[in-house]
N, C-alpha and C positions, 0 to 999 in steps of 0.2 A: 805640623797638625797636633791639634791639643785635644786629651781626652779626658773627662769629668766623669766618675762613677758616682751612682747615687743608691743607695738601697730601698726600695719601696716595700718590699715584703721578705719573707724569707728566702725564698727562690726567684724574685723578681728586681730587677734592676733598671734605671734608666740612666743612659750611658750618652753624654753630652760631646758629640764631636765637632770639633772647630777646623775648618780648614784655611790656612790663612790665605790671603788673596793672589799672593804668587803663586800659590799650589790650585787655585781655582782657575787663574788664568793660565798655568800652564795645560790643565786638564782640557781646556777649551782648545789650545792651540793644539794638543794633541787630537782633538777630533776633527778641526778644520785640515789638517794635515792629511788625516785619514780620508775624507772625503774627498779631498784633491786629488790623491793617487787615484781613486776609481773613477771621478768623475770624468765623464767625455762631452764637451762642450765644444759647438763649432769654433773652429778656427783657433783651436788648443789643442797641441799633443797631449796624452794622458799623463798627468800628474804634472802639466805645465800651465795651468788656468792659474793666476791671480788669486789669492785668498779674498780680495774684494769680490771677484765675480763668482767665487763658489759660495760665497757668504749670500750673496744677492739671490743666486740660483736655488741653492739648497738650506736658506735660512731657517724654516721652520723645522726640517729635519734635523739639523745641527744644533738647534736649541733643544730640542727634545733628547737627543743622544747627548749633547753636555752635560743638562740635568741628571740623567740616568748615570753617566759616568761620574758624576759628583757624589752624590747618593750612594753608590755603589763603591766608591772607594771609603765612604764611612762603614757599608756594612762589612767590608773586606777587614779595614782596620781593627775592627770590634772581633769579628770570627777567628782571626787570627793570632790573638791574643791568648798565652799559656795561662794566664791568671783568670781568664774567664771563659769559662766552659760554656759555649751557650746551647741550650737545648731548642728555642724557637725564638723566632724576631714576632712580639705581639704587636707592635706599632712605630711607626715612623712618622715624625715632624720635619719638616724642610723649611727653614726660617727664611734662607734666601739663597739662590744661586744666580748670582749675576758678577759680568767681569769687573774686575779691579776692588773687590768685595769679597770679605772673607764669608764662608757659608757655615751656618750653623745648624747641624742636622741632629736631632735628639730622638735615639734608639731605645724604644722599651724593650727589653728582653728576658725571658727566662732561661735562668740556669740550670744544668745538670743538677739534679740532687743527691747529695752525700748521703751515703748509710751504710749501715754494717751488712758484710755480706752475709746471707742466711746458710746453714747448711743445707749444701744440696747435692751431694752423694749419699745413696742410701735412700731416699726418698719412696714410701710406702705406696706402691699403685697395686689395683685388682684388677685383674681381666675375667673374663668367661670363659668355661671349658669349649675347647675348640671343636671336639669329636662329634661328628653330625648323629643325631640320633635315627632309629629307624622311623620313628615319627615324622622327625622333621625331612628326611630321605623321601617319605612315601606322600608327603605334603606336597613337596615339589613335582612329583611323579603327576599326582592328581593334578596339579597347576598344570602340567605342560598337557595333560590330555582334555581339560577344560579349554583350554587354547585352541584346541584343534577339534572340538567337539560338532557334531550336526545337531539340526534342531528339526524335530519333525511335530507335526500338528499332534495334539493330543486332547482327546474328548474324554476329559475327566476333570475334574478340581483342579485348581493350580497349587502345586507345592514347592518348596525351597528347592532353588537351583532351576524352574522354569523360566520362560519369559513369555511375558502376557503383551498382547498387542492390545491397546487401548486408547482410547480419548477421554478428556476431562474435563473440567468447568469449575474454578473456584469461585466462592462468595467468601466477604468478611462481612458480618453483619447486613448480610442481604444485598449488598452491594457487588457488582462484578468486578474481582480483582484485574480483569483485562482493562478495566475504566480507573482503578484506583492506581495502577503501573502499567499504560501502555505501552511503555518502551520495554516491558519483560513479559512478551506474551508468553511465555514458557512456564511462567507460575500462573497466566490466568486462564487461558483457553487454548487446549492443543485438540485437534480431529483427533490423531492419532500419531501412537510413539511406542516404543516397547518399554517395559521396567521388567528386571530382572525380579523374582519372588524371593524376598528374605535374602539379598544378596551381602556380602562382606562389607562392601562399602555402598554408603547411602547414596540415593539418586538428588535430584534436583528437590524434588517435594519432600520435605522430611518427613519418615514412618511409611509412605505410600507403598514400598516395597514389601514391608510387614504384613500391611491391610489388604494386599490382593491375594492373601493365601488363602484357599478353599474356592475361589471365585473361578467359574468358566464362561466360555463363550458365550455369548449373549445374557449375562446377568448385567445388572444396573444396578449400581449401590452408592448411597452417600455415605463418605465417610470425614472424620473430623481431625485436621490437622491443628497441633500447636506450633507455633513457629519458636524459635529461640530468641530469649531477649538480645542476645548479641548477633542475631540475623543478618550479617555483613553482605552478604550477597544482593539483600534488597531490604535497606532498611525501614522501608514503608509497612512492610509485613513483620518487623521484628516483636515480639512479643503476643502477635495478633493471633486470635484461633480464627481458622479457615473451613469453610464445609465444602470438600471437592465432591461432584457429582461424575462418578466412574460410570463408562459404557465400553465393556469389555469386548474385544472383537474375535480374538484367538488365544490360544494358550498353545507353547509349544514347549516340549522337554527338552533338554538336553543330553543329546546320546554320545557318551563317552566312546573312543576309538579303544579298543583290544588293544592289549598289549602281546603284538604280535612281531613277526619278524619282520614286516614293515613298519612299524612304530619304532621297534629298536634300531633299523636302518637308518631311519628318518634322524634318530638321536644319536646316531655314530656310535652306536653299541652292538657288539655280538651276540649279546643275552642280557637278560635282567639281573644278574649280579653285576654283571659289567658295568650298566647303566645304573646302578645302586653306586658302585665304586667311584665313577665318574661324578656323579652328585656328591657324593660324601666329600671328595677332594675339593671339588669346586666350594660346596659351603663351609669347607674346613679354611680354605684360604681368605671366602669372604670374612670369616669370625677373626682370622689372623689380623686382618685388614683393621676391623672395627676394634679389636683390642689395641692396636698399636695406637688409632686414634684417641681411644679412651686414655691409654697412659699419657699422652701428650697432653691431656686437659687436665690430667691428675696433676702432674708434675707442675704445670703452670698454676693452677689453683693451689697447690702447697705452698710454693715461693710466695704466691701473692699473700696468702694470708701468713706466712710466717715472718713480715718485717711491715713495717709502717715509714712513710716517710712523703713530704709535700711534693705534689706533684706540678708539673708545669702545665699553668692557665691554658695557655695559648695552644700546646699540644693536646690537651683534653677538649678544647672545645673545637677544634679543628677533626679530632678522630669522632666526636658528637655529631657533627656534620654529616660526617662519612656514614656512620651507623646509622643514621635517619635517611640519607640518601637510599642507602641500601635496603632498608625496612620499608620506605614506601615504595621504592621500585617493584620488588616483590611483590607485594600487597596490591598493587595496581595490574602487574601482568597476573593476578589471580583473579583479578576482577572485584576487586574491593572499591566501591565509590569513593571518588576525593570527597565526599562530604563526610563521609563515616571517619576517614583518616583524620579531617579536620577537627572533627568532635573530639577525639583522642589526643590530640596533640600535645596537650601538658603530660599526660602520661606517657606516650612516644618517646616525647625530649628526657623524660626523669629517668625512663628504661635505658633508653639509648647512652644518657651520661654514666650512668653506672658502668655499661657496657665498657664506654671509651674509656673511662679511669681504669680499669682492669687491665685494658688492653696496654694503655701506656706505662703504667706501673710494671706489666710482666717484660714489655720491651728493656728497660731500666736494667732490672735486675739480668734478664737472660746476656743483653749485651757485656754488662761486667762480668758474669761467669764466661762468654766466650771470650773476654780479654784476658780474663787470670789463665785459662785453659789454651790460649793461644790457637784459638780457633779461628782461621780466616778462610777466604775465598781463594780457591785455586783453579787451575785451567778447566779441570775436570767437572767442577762447580757449575761452571760459567757455561763449558758446552752442553750440559745437563739442561739448565736453564734456556738456553738457545732452544732445545731441540724440544721442550715440553711447550716453550711459547710458540714456536713455530706449528707444532700439532694442534693448538688451542686457537691459533689464528689464522692460520694458513698462509703466514707471510713466510716469505723465504730469511734464512737464518742472516744472510749477508745485510739484509735490509732491516732486520732488527738492530744487529751490530752498528750499522751505521746511524741509526737513532739514536741510541744510546750515546754513542761517540758524540753527537751534538749538544745532548741534554745530560749535561752532568751531573744535576740534582736527581734525574731519573735513575742515571746509573748507580749512585749512591744508595738510591732507596733499593735497587735491584741487589745490590753487595750485602744491605743491612736485612734484607728479608731471607737472603741465602744464609748467613750466618746464623740468623735468628733460628732457622730449621735445621741447623747442623748442631747449633747448640743444645736444641730441647731432642733431639736424637740422641744426644751426648748424655742428657740427664735421664731419658729414658733407661739408655743401657747400663747405666749405674743405680738403676732403681732396684728396689727390691720387690719381689712380685709374689702374692697369693691369688690361687685360682678358685673363683666363687662359682658354686656349681648351682645350675638352673634347678629353680624350685619344682617340687612334683608337680 
């Protein structure tokens, strides 16, 4: 086997691997032997069928396996070289794979970048105060009461926190929205629905909740709604001014439950003070978790900003595709139309590429830190991974383990993820911390 290396860019190389004819023939013979040992052909015991019979019966499969093995040998020859630390394979060109002839495989690879290790001990991080204020605790209690509230009819104008039953019909420039967007009737004409008055979360129709304040059962009113320019839920209405005719049918006021023995018992507390203490501890735990996540982000961002080096293009491209897929999937689950995403395709890819570059960069930096600090995967790390994955997917840990054993690349990916997380935790443990008090 002969290997010739050509530099294309700072971290991209073209590697020409030439397998001699005898190596190619030996690979073919190994494949035929493998098929012969497994083949079950009429009139022959397993492993005893002549090669000519096996070739005739499994010729197409053998040819494909033969080609894959020759190309695989080229990949391995490059991957195992100590003087070429491959970060990613960008392309492969196969000249020929034929018996009795040499095979020439040209691999385009991105190599791992070289860079000076940045200072990583004592990185400055900021966290928020974790003690819950009385205001925060009271807000949680009010939230619990709101979730368990009753509603009764109110013969009075609607006010904040009430729910109003109403029907509506919308028009844009005199044309019914139900005709403009027949597949989105919720924006056009609804005979009956409930809307919270001036609620924390805006309903389907922008500002509708605010504009029904002061209305009472039996009232009819026209309101004007200005849809945002980036109204992704229904692009046909983006930037449009609509007039909605409202028909108010009922007003119901929210009746919060009293903070009595029954309420406290339902929330597993013996007294109001005990309930506040439980809520305070829960909020503290949430803030600690948020702080931990914030510190992890901060140390990664600081490391990325502290050093510059050329990134392997193939890895950035691959990660960009991952980011785009994730973004599109999340937005489609939220109901954003495909056509709206198409319009923003250029912007989506630009932002995805920036995010991907930062991810790839941090992976190289943190991998180097992990190597220097001898951070490795131990049995307890793998057990924890299996437990988390089992809880997430519902699969048996033994099955997960067997699947990983069959897929070495997936196994290496899991190991890299574990090491990355451990290394980031190490960086957080060595970081300096300052507490930022909330603004009054």
